[in-house]
LUMFIGU-863152 format. One record per residue: residue in three letters; x, y, z of N, C-alpha, C in turn. Coordinates in steps of 0.02 Angstrom, whole numbers, padded with zeros to 5 digits, always signed. Layout:
# residues N
ALAXYZXYZXYZ...
//
This chain:
# residues 327
MET+00295-00163-00184+00267-00222-00214+00319-00277-00216ALA+00302-00334-00192+00348-00390-00192+00341-00429-00257LYS+00397-00459-00279+00395-00498-00340+00355-00561-00329TYR+00312-00576-00376+00267-00632-00369+00283-00689-00416MET+00300-00673-00479+00312-00725-00529+00385-00747-00526ARG+00396-00812-00528+00463-00839-00528+00474-00878-00592LEU+00526-00862-00631+00541-00895-00694+00603-00939-00683LYS+00598-01003-00697+00654-01049-00687+00704-01042-00743LEU+00768-01045-00724+00821-01045-00773+00836-01117-00793GLN+00834-01131-00856+00844-01200-00881+00903-01200-00928TRP+00960-01221-00900+01020-01224-00943+01059-01288-00932GLY+01042-01328-00880+01082-01386-00863+01066-01447-00905GLU+01008-01448-00938+00988-01509-00973+01036-01526-01030SER+01056-01476-01070+01100-01491-01126+01168-01514-01103ILE+01193-01486-01046+01257-01507-01019+01252-01578-00994GLY+01197-01593-00960+01188-01661-00934+01188-01712-00989GLN+01159-01694-01046+01158-01741-01102+01228-01755-01127GLU+01272-01705-01128+01340-01715-01154+01382-01755-01105ILE+01370-01746-01038+01408-01784-00988+01394-01858-00995SER+01335-01878-01011+01317-01949-01013+01340-01980-01078GLY+01406-01980-01091+01434-02010-01151+01446-02085-01141PRO+01471-02122-01192+01484-02194-01186+01546-02206-01143ASN+01555-02269-01121+01613-02288-01081+01676-02290-01124GLY+01736-02295-01092+01798-02300-01130+01832-02233-01136ALA+01887-02234-01179+01927-02173-01187+01886-02116-01216CYS+01846-02133-01265+01805-02080-01295+01757-02051-01243GLY+01730-02098-01202+01684-02075-01150+01719-02031-01100ASN+01782-02051-01081+01820-02011-01033+01835-01942-01061ARG+01857-01940-01126+01870-01875-01156+01807-01833-01158ALA+01750-01866-01174+01687-01829-01176+01670-01801-01107ARG+01682-01843-01055+01668-01819-00988+01713-01761-00968ARG+01778-01766-00988+01825-01711-00972+01804-01647-01007ARG+01784-01654-01072+01761-01594-01107+01698-01565-01073ALA+01654-01610-01053+01593-01587-01020+01608-01553-00954GLU+01657-01582-00916+01676-01551-00852+01706-01482-00863LEU+01749-01477-00915+01779-01412-00931+01726-01362-00950MET+01677-01387-00990+01623-01343-01011+01583-01320-00950MET+01571-01366-00904+01535-01350-00843+01572-01296-00803GLN+01638-01304-00797+01678-01254-00760+01673-01186-00793ARG+01676-01186-00860+01670-01122-00895+01601-01091-00885TRP+01549-01135-00886+01482-01110-00874+01477-01079-00804ILE+01504-01114-00754+01500-01089-00686+01537-01022-00679ALA+01598-01018-00710+01636-00956-00707+01598-00899-00740ALA+01568-00915-00799+01532-00863-00836+01471-00839-00796ILE+01435-00887-00765+01376-00867-00726+01397-00827-00665ALA+01453-00846-00632+01476-00809-00574+01494-00737-00593MET+01529-00729-00651+01547-00662-00673+01485-00622-00689ALA+01437-00654-00723+01375-00619-00740+01337-00599-00677GLY+01338-00644-00626+01304-00628-00563+01335-00568-00529CYS+01402-00566-00529+01436-00508-00499+01418-00444-00536ALA+01417-00448-00602+01400-00389-00642+01329-00366-00627MET+01282-00415-00620+01213-00397-00605+01208-00364-00537MET+01246-00389-00487+01244-00359-00421+01269-00288-00422VAL+01324-00276-00458+01351-00208-00462+01301-00163-00498ALA+01272-00189-00553+01224-00148-00590+01164-00133-00547ALA+01141-00181-00506+01083-00170-00464+01097-00117-00412GLN+01160-00116-00387+01176-00066-00337+01178+00004-00368ASN+01196+00009-00432+01203+00074-00464+01139+00096-00499LYS+01088+00052-00502+01027+00067-00538+00970+00076-00489ASP+00932+00130-00497+00876+00141-00453+00823+00087-00465THR+00780+00077-00416+00733+00022-00420+00667+00041-00453PHE+00659+00103-00475+00597+00121-00508+00611+00176-00559THR+00566+00181-00607+00570+00234-00658+00513+00283-00644PRO+00527+00345-00624+00473+00392-00611+00432+00406-00674MET+00368+00417-00664+00324+00436-00718+00289+00500-00699PRO+00272+00542-00749+00240+00606-00732+00174+00596-00697LEU+00165+00631-00640+00104+00623-00601+00059+00684-00605ASP+00088+00742-00620+00047+00802-00618+00081+00858-00657SER+00042+00907-00678+00069+00966-00712+00027+01026-00692GLY+00049+01084-00711+00010+01143-00697+00032+01184-00637PHE+00086+01162-00605+00113+01203-00551+00144+01266-00580GLY+00141+01320-00541+00167+01383-00565+00243+01385-00565ARG+00269+01444-00583+00341+01453-00585+00370+01452-00514MET+00428+01421-00507+00462+01416-00442+00500+01481-00428ASP+00486+01513-00373+00521+01573-00350+00574+01550-00300ILE+00638+01555-00318+00691+01529-00275+00722+01583-00231SER+00690+01642-00228+00716+01694-00184+00703+01676-00111ASP+00737+01710-00066+00729+01695+00005+00658+01709+00028PRO+00631+01667+00073+00564+01679+00099+00563+01738+00146PRO+00503+01765+00162+00499+01823+00206+00522+01809+00277ILE+00518+01746+00299+00543+01726+00364+00590+01667+00355ALA+00631+01653+00404+00682+01600+00398+00648+01533+00387PRO+00676+01491+00343+00647+01425+00331+00639+01384+00395GLU+00686+01390+00442+00681+01353+00505+00618+01373+00543GLN+00600+01437+00540+00539+01460+00575+00477+01433+00540ILE+00479+01431+00473+00422+01403+00435+00412+01330+00454ILE+00468+01292+00456+00464+01221+00473+00435+01213+00544LYS+00457+01253+00590+00433+01249+00659+00358+01262+00662GLU+00335+01312+00625+00265+01331+00628+00221+01281+00591PHE+00242+01258+00532+00197+01212+00496+00197+01143+00528SER+00253+01121+00558+00252+01056+00591+00208+01058+00653ALA+00205+01116+00687+00159+01122+00744+00087+01118+00721LYS+00072+01149+00663+00004+01145+00636-00011+01074+00612GLU+00038+01039+00585+00029+00970+00564+00017+00925+00625THR+00048+00941+00682+00036+00903+00743-00037+00910+00765GLN-00063+00972+00761-00133+00983+00778-00178+00945+00729PHE-00160+00946+00665-00201+00910+00616-00201+00835+00630GLN-00143+00806+00646-00140+00735+00660-00186+00717+00718ASP-00186+00759+00769-00230+00746+00826-00303+00751+00805ALA-00319+00800+00763-00389+00806+00739-00408+00747+00696LEU-00363+00726+00651-00377+00670+00606-00391+00606+00646ASN-00358+00598+00702-00368+00539+00744-00439+00535+00772HIS-00478+00589+00766-00546+00590+00791-00597+00589+00734TYR-00574+00573+00674-00619+00571+00616-00626+00499+00592THR-00686+00484+00566-00696+00423+00527-00696+00443+00454TYR-00679+00395+00411-00679+00408+00339-00675+00342+00301ARG-00685+00346+00236-00681+00287+00193-00620+00294+00148ARG-00584+00238+00140-00525+00236+00095-00537+00183+00042THR-00535+00205-00021-00545+00160-00078-00480+00156-00116ALA-00450+00096-00116-00382+00088-00144-00384+00038-00202ARG-00347+00055-00254-00342+00012-00313-00269+00009-00336VAL-00244-00051-00349-00177-00061-00376-00184-00102-00440ASP-00161-00076-00496-00167-00109-00561-00098-00125-00589GLU-00092-00184-00619-00036-00199-00663-00055-00175-00733ILE-00009-00140-00766-00024-00109-00831+00013-00145-00886ASP-00022-00165-00939+00010-00202-00994+00041-00154-01045ASP+00067-00181-01099+00101-00140-01150+00053-00094-01187ASP-00012-00107-01183-00062-00064-01214-00089-00012-01166ASN-00055-00005-01108-00074+00043-01057-00143+00029-01027LYS-00160-00035-01024-00224-00056-00995-00211-00103-00936PRO-00257-00102-00886-00248-00146-00829-00252-00219-00849SER-00204-00258-00824-00203-00330-00837-00213-00371-00774GLY-00212-00339-00717-00225-00371-00652-00239-00317-00602GLU-00277-00334-00549-00300-00281-00503-00308-00307-00432TRP-00288-00265-00385-00305-00274-00314-00348-00214-00294TYR-00406-00226-00263-00453-00173-00248-00482-00185-00179GLU-00485-00132-00139-00512-00140-00071-00542-00074-00047VAL-00599-00080-00014-00633-00022+00017-00633-00034+00092ASP-00602+00012+00128-00597+00007+00201-00631+00067+00234ASP-00664+00055+00289-00692+00108+00330-00650+00115+00393VAL-00624+00175+00404-00587+00191+00466-00639+00216+00515ILE-00651+00177+00568-00707+00190+00614-00684+00183+00686PHE-00732+00191+00732-00721+00179+00803-00767+00123+00825ASP-00740+00076+00865-00782+00022+00890-00822+00047+00950PRO-00867+00006+00977-00909+00029+01033-00870+00052+01094THR-00808+00031+01102-00768+00053+01159-00732+00119+01145GLY-00740+00145+01083-00707+00207+01065-00638+00198+01036ARG-00618+00135+01024-00552+00122+00995-00556+00128+00920ARG-00507+00163+00890-00505+00173+00818-00482+00109+00784THR-00518+00089+00732-00502+00027+00698-00521+00033+00624GLU-00506-00018+00585-00523-00020+00514-00565-00081+00499ARG-00614-00072+00454-00658-00126+00435-00658-00131+00359VAL-00645-00191+00333-00646-00202+00262-00719-00206+00240ASP-00739-00159+00197-00809-00156+00174-00819-00195+00109PHE-00768-00196+00066-00774-00230+00002-00705-00248-00023ALA-00695-00311-00043-00630-00334-00067-00641-00392-00116PRO-00648-00378-00180-00657-00431-00230-00593-00472-00237PRO-00596-00529-00271-00536-00570-00280-00478-00532-00312ASN-00419-00545-00286-00358-00514-00311-00337-00547-00376THR-00327-00508-00430-00308-00536-00495-00238-00516-00517LEU-00198-00489-00471-00129-00472-00487-00090-00536-00504LYS-00049-00533-00556-00012-00592-00579+00063-00586-00569GLN+00091-00526-00571+00163-00517-00571+00190-00491-00504ILE+00147-00461-00464+00167-00434-00400+00117-00456-00348MET+00134-00445-00284+00086-00456-00231+00090-00399-00181ILE+00035-00386-00147+00033-00332-00098+00070-00355-00035SER+00121-00317-00017+00163-00335+00040+00142-00295+00102PRO+00166-00314+00161+00150-00275+00221+00171-00202+00216SER+00227-00188+00183+00248-00118+00176+00201-00080+00130ASP+00171-00113+00081+00122-00080+00038+00061-00059+00079LEU+00037-00104+00122-00020-00087+00165-00002-00032+00213GLN+00059-00033+00238+00082+00021+00283+00082+00088+00247ASP+00103+00088+00184+00103+00150+00145+00032+00174+00132LEU-00013+00128+00115-00082+00147+00102-00114+00179+00164GLU-00100+00151+00221-00132+00174+00282-00101+00237+00312HIS-00035+00242+00307+00000+00296+00343+00047+00337+00299GLY+00078+00306+00249+00129+00341+00210+00101+00391+00160TYR+00053+00369+00120+00026+00413+00067-00009+00474+00096PRO-00049+00468+00150-00076+00528+00182-00025+00558+00230PHE+00033+00578+00203+00091+00597+00243+00077+00657+00286VAL+00096+00652+00350+00091+00707+00398+00160+00716+00430LEU+00184+00778+00432+00250+00792+00461+00242+00831+00525THR+00241+00796+00582+00229+00828+00646+00295+00853+00676THR+00289+00890+00730+00348+00915+00765+00393+00858+00787ALA+00363+00803+00809+00402+00745+00831+00438+00711+00773ASP+00412+00718+00711+00443+00686+00653+00501+00727+00624VAL+00501+00792+00636+00550+00836+00603+00622+00814+00614PRO+00643+00793+00675+00713+00773+00684+00735+00713+00642GLU+00687+00674+00616+00704+00615+00576+00721+00632+00504TYR+00711+00696+00484+00717+00714+00413+00767+00771+00402ASP+00798+00770+00344+00832+00829+00318+00780+00867+00277ILE+00765+00928+00297+00713+00968+00265+00746+01030+00235GLU+00742+01037+00170+00776+01091+00134+00726+01135+00097PHE+00730+01200+00110+00686+01247+00075+00706+01251+00002VAL+00657+01244-00043+00669+01245-00115+00649+01313-00145GLY+00592+01338-00124+00568+01402-00152+00494+01411-00136ARG+00464+01458-00173+00392+01471-00167+00360+01458-00234GLN+00301+01429-00232+00267+01410-00294+00192+01412-00283LYS+00157+01434-00335+00084+01436-00331+00057+01371-00360VAL+00013+01339-00323-00021+01278-00346-00095+01297-00354ASP-00117+01304-00416-00182+01335-00430-00182+01405-00399GLU-00227+01417-00351-00230+01483-00320-00199+01485-00251VAL-00164+01433-00233-00135+01428-00166-00061+01443-00168ASP-00039+01495-00132+00032+01510-00126+00065+01461-00077CYS+00119+01431-00098+00150+01378-00058+00224+01388-00048TYR+00249+01366+00011+00319+01355+00021+00334+01283+00000VAL+00392+01273-00032+00409+01207-00057+00472+01182-00021PHE+00469+01120+00004+00525+01090+00040+00539+01020+00012ASP+00603+01003+00007+00624+00935-00005+00633+00900+00062VAL+00610+00838+00066+00609+00801+00129+00642+00733+00118ARG+00694+00718+00156+00729+00654+00150+00746+00628+00220PRO+00741+00563+00231+00758+00536+00297+00833+00541+00311LYS+00850+00559+00372+00921+00561+00392+00950+00491+00398THR+00915+00449+00432+00934+00378+00439+00870+00337+00433ILE+00879+00273+00419+00821+00229+00412+00824+00174+00465GLU+00773+00173+00507+00769+00122+00558+00729+00063+00532LYS+00749+00003+00552+00716-00058+00530+00643-00057+00550GLY+00600-00074+00502+00529-00078+00515+00491-00013+00507LYS+00526+00042+00493+00493+00107+00485+00494+00128+00412ARG+00444+00167+00392+00438+00193+00324+00446+00269+00326TYR+00477+00296+00273+00491+00367+00271+00474+00395+00202LEU+00460+00460+00201+00450+00495+00137+00517+00519+00111ASP+00530+00507+00047+00586+00536+00012+00555+00575-00046GLY+00549+00640-00039+00514+00677-00091+00508+00751-00076ARG+00451+00780-00094+00440+00853-00090+00370+00867-00064ILE+00364+00920-00024+00300+00941+00002+00287+01014-00015TRP+00223+01031-00026+00201+01100-00037+00160+01120+00023VAL+00179+01175+00057+00147+01197+00119+00111+01263+00105ASP+00047+01265+00120+00008+01326+00112+00041+01382+00152ALA+00059+01437+00117+00096+01491+00149+00055+01528+00200THR-00012+01523+00197-00055+01557+00245-00076+01510+00301GLU-00102+01451+00283-00127+01404+00333-00071+01363+00365LEU-00012+01361+00333+00046+01324+00357+00029+01251+00369GLN+00000+01220+00317-00013+01148+00317+00007+01120+00249ILE+00026+01057+00249+00042+01023+00186-00021+01017+00144VAL-00015+01036+00079-00072+01030+00034-00058+00980-00022VAL+00006+00968-00039+00025+00919-00089+00088+00884-00067THR+00091+00819-00076+00151+00779-00062+00169+00740-00125ASN+00233+00741-00144+00255+00705-00204+00321+00671-00188GLY+00325+00606-00200+00387+00569-00187+00374+00495-00186ARG+00410+00461-00143+00397+00389-00133+00417+00370-00063MET+00389+00314-00040+00403+00290+00027+00464+00243+00023VAL+00509+00250+00071+00569+00210+00073+00574+00178+00143PRO+00615+00123+00149+00661+00096+00099+00628+00043+00056ASP+00660+00029-00002+00646-00030-00042+00689-00088-00016ASP+00663-00148-00024+00702-00208-00009+00728-00234-00076THR+00793-00230-00088+00823-00251-00151+00860-00317-00146ARG+00851-00354-00092+00884-00418-00085+00855-00468-00135LYS+00898-00508-00164+00875-00558-00212+00828-00607-00177ASN+00775-00625-00214+00722-00669-00190+00679-00637-00136SER+00692-00573-00120+00651-00538-00069+00634-00468-00092GLU+00639-00453-00157+00630-00385-00180+00560-00359-00165ASP+00558-00298-00137+00495-00265-00119+00503-00192-00139LEU+00477-00173-00197+00489-00108-00227+00425-00066-00226HIS+00433+00001-00230+00377+00046-00223+00381+00103-00274ALA+00325+00120-00301+00321+00172-00353+00314+00241-00322PRO+00331+00294-00359+00319+00362-00335+00245+00377-00332PHE+00226+00427-00292+00156+00444-00284+00148+00519-00273MET+00087+00543-00281+00070+00611-00265+00003+00611-00228THR+00000+00648-00172-00061+00653-00132-00084+00725-00129TRP-00148+00736-00142-00179+00802-00136-00221+00805-00073ARG-00220+00863-00042-00264+00875+00016-00316+00928-00002GLN-00370+00929+00038-00423+00979+00029-00446+01001+00098GLN-00464+01066+00103-00488+01092+00167-00560+01069+00177ILE-00570+01023+00225-00635+00991+00234-00678+01026+00286ASP-00649+01042+00344-00689+01067+00400-00680+01141+00412GLY-00648+01176+00365-00636+01247+00375-00573+01262+00413ASN-00540+01211+00440-00478+01221+00478-00419+01183+00449TYR-00429+01119+00434-00373+01076+00416-00380+01049+00345TRP-00321+01036+00315-00318+01007+00248-00312+00931+00255PHE-00363+00895+00230-00366+00822+00236-00347+00790+00170PRO-00312+00732+00171-00298+00695+00109-00364+00676+00075VAL-00367+00687+00009-00427+00667-00028-00412+00621-00087TYR-00350+00623-00111-00335+00582-00171-00260+00569-00176THR-00243+00507-00192-00173+00488-00205-00169+00451-00271LYS-00120+00469-00311-00105+00431-00372-00032+00413-00371GLY-00018+00349-00385+00051+00326-00391+00059+00286-00455GLU+00116+00294-00487+00129+00257-00549+00203+00251-00560GLY+00225+00194-00584+00296+00184-00598+00309+00116-00628ILE+00368+00109-00656+00391+00045-00682+00442+00018-00633LEU+00426-00037-00601+00470-00067-00551+00518-00114-00584HIS+00583-00105-00571+00635-00145-00602+00657-00201-00554PHE+00630-00261-00564+00651-00318-00524+00714-00346-00557SER+00768-00350-00519+00834-00364-00548+00846-00437-00561GLY+00803-00481-00539+00814-00553-00549+00855-00582-00493GLY+00856-00648-00489+00892-00680-00435+00897-00755-00446TYR+00896-00793-00393+00906-00864-00397+00842-00898-00423GLY+00844-00918-00486+00788-00954-00515+00736-00912-00550TYR+00747-00845-00555+00700-00805-00594+00737-00747-00627MET+00708-00723-00681+00742-00675-00724+00721-00604-00706ALA+00761-00556-00727+00745-00485-00717+00682-00468-00756GLN+00643-00422-00728+00580-00403-00761+00559-00334-00738ASP+00529-00296-00784+00500-00232-00769+00424-00239-00763VAL+00395-00211-00711+00323-00215-00700+00295-00145-00692HIS+00249-00127-00736+00217-00061-00735+00155-00065-00689ILE+00153-00023-00637+00096-00024-00592+00066+00047-00588ARG+00002+00049-00568-00034+00112-00559-00077+00105-00496GLU-00074+00154-00453-00112+00153-00391-00156+00215-00386THR-00217+00207-00361-00261+00263-00346-00294+00250-00279ILE-00295+00301-00237-00326+00296-00171-00369+00358-00161LYS-00432+00348-00142-00477+00404-00128-00497+00401-00054TYR-00498+00460-00022-00518+00466+00048-00581+00509+00050THR-00636+00480+00074-00701+00514+00071-00738+00507+00137ASP-00795+00542+00141-00843+00535+00197-00811+00550+00265TYR-00772+00604+00269-00743+00623+00333-00799+00645+00381LYS-00799+00616+00441-00847+00636+00492-00812+00634+00560ARG-00822+00687+00598-00791+00690+00664-00828+00644+00712PHE-00792+00601+00746-00822+00551+00790-00848+00585+00854GLY-00911+00569+00872-00939+00591+00935-00964+00662+00936SER-00968+00696+00878-00990+00766+00877-01065+00768+00866THR-01103+00745+00917-01176+00744+00911-01211+00789+00962SER-01173+00824+01004-01204+00867+01055-01233+00930+01023LYS-01284+00959+01056-01317+01019+01031-01314+01073+01084VAL-01309+01136+01062-01306+01194+01108-01367+01237+01095TYR-01402+01257+01149-01462+01298+01143-01452+01364+01179TYR-01480+01418+01150-01476+01484+01180-01544+01517+01169ASN-01576+01539+01225-01643+01568+01223-01692+01522+01187GLY-01685+01456+01200-01732+01409+01173-01720+01388+01101GLN-01668+01414+01070-01654+01397+01001-01585+01364+00995GLU-01581+01315+00949-01518+01280+00939-01467+01326+00905VAL-01407+01326+00933-01353+01365+00904-01312+01317+00860THR-01307+01333+00796-01270+01290+00750-01207+01326+00728ASN-01157+01287+00717-01093+01313+00691-01085+01286+00621GLU-01113+01322+00573-01111+01298+00505-01040+01294+00479PRO-01020+01236+00453-00951+01231+00427-00942+01274+00366GLN-00881+01299+00357-00866+01337+00298-00865+01291+00238PRO-00884+01317+00179-00881+01274+00119-00810+01252+00107PRO-00801+01189+00083-00734+01163+00070-00695+01207+00022THR-00631+01217+00038-00587+01253-00006-00562+01205-00061PRO-00567+01224-00125-00544+01178-00177-00472+01158-00166ALA-00459+01094-00177-00390+01070-00171-00348+01096-00228PRO-00285+01111-00215-00241+01131-00270-00233+01076-00320ASN-00234+01096-00384-00227+01046-00437-00277+00990-00427ASN-00343+01007-00429-00394+00958-00416-00380+00893-00452PRO-00376+00836-00416-00359+00773-00447-00414+00750-00494PRO-00398+00706-00541-00449+00680-00587-00500+00639-00549LYS-00561+00639-00574-00615+00601-00543-00609+00527-00562
//
């Protein structure tokens, strides 16, 4: 989220009034005192600015907030097979899932709220998008509903849209694995699903790319990601260009009997804007919810007949998602 509100610093007026003293010796002395005061002001502001820069470098840009509870006890004993083999196998399955997902249409309903001191929304960005295929078969997105944006303190940045479209429904394919440090944490049950747990952090950050810095839970049987928790990086912490992002958690659900599809994302955090030239530091509490619904495989309209009767492949009933998200 990029900083939207700018607060002007007003401190020069009183100094300007003192500089404009009467002519003569008294006026000269007044001007010298005013000049000395100005120099002291400048020195004090410079020192304060340096202190703020150091503090900003040592202070994280967001305050995590609890997103979920109910996970089972973490078993930190060694897994039955080497973690490297688990990573190889689940990333291969994630590659297959990414290819399958590219052939599905679905609806994404996204909401970003600014939260006031009473824990109520004070401004909102809301959009409903349909991920579809055009008549030529090219995958595209269509905005179905987008009421006026009422956010007052932040604005939706290009990196926010990138996270909504690609980051929150995180997929870790075989091609992505070399970009991350992936560390086995343990085994943990999420509802009734036994999971391997891994911490995932980018090795390096390339300009223009977004990465997950967080934790994933991988179904120990299906070898697919079922829960993702963390935040997308990097943040832009440059003064007058701050673009900060809250932590999030995404749940998946087994939709077609084979793959676990993203169904719900919740993000929440207090973003610490450090202040800069012409505006003051400020904390902004935001809350995000994204729902992914109406998954349909594109082009699956053919029918198979045997002995004059249609052969149907009834899909398996959806497997409940671990830690079913709130409605």
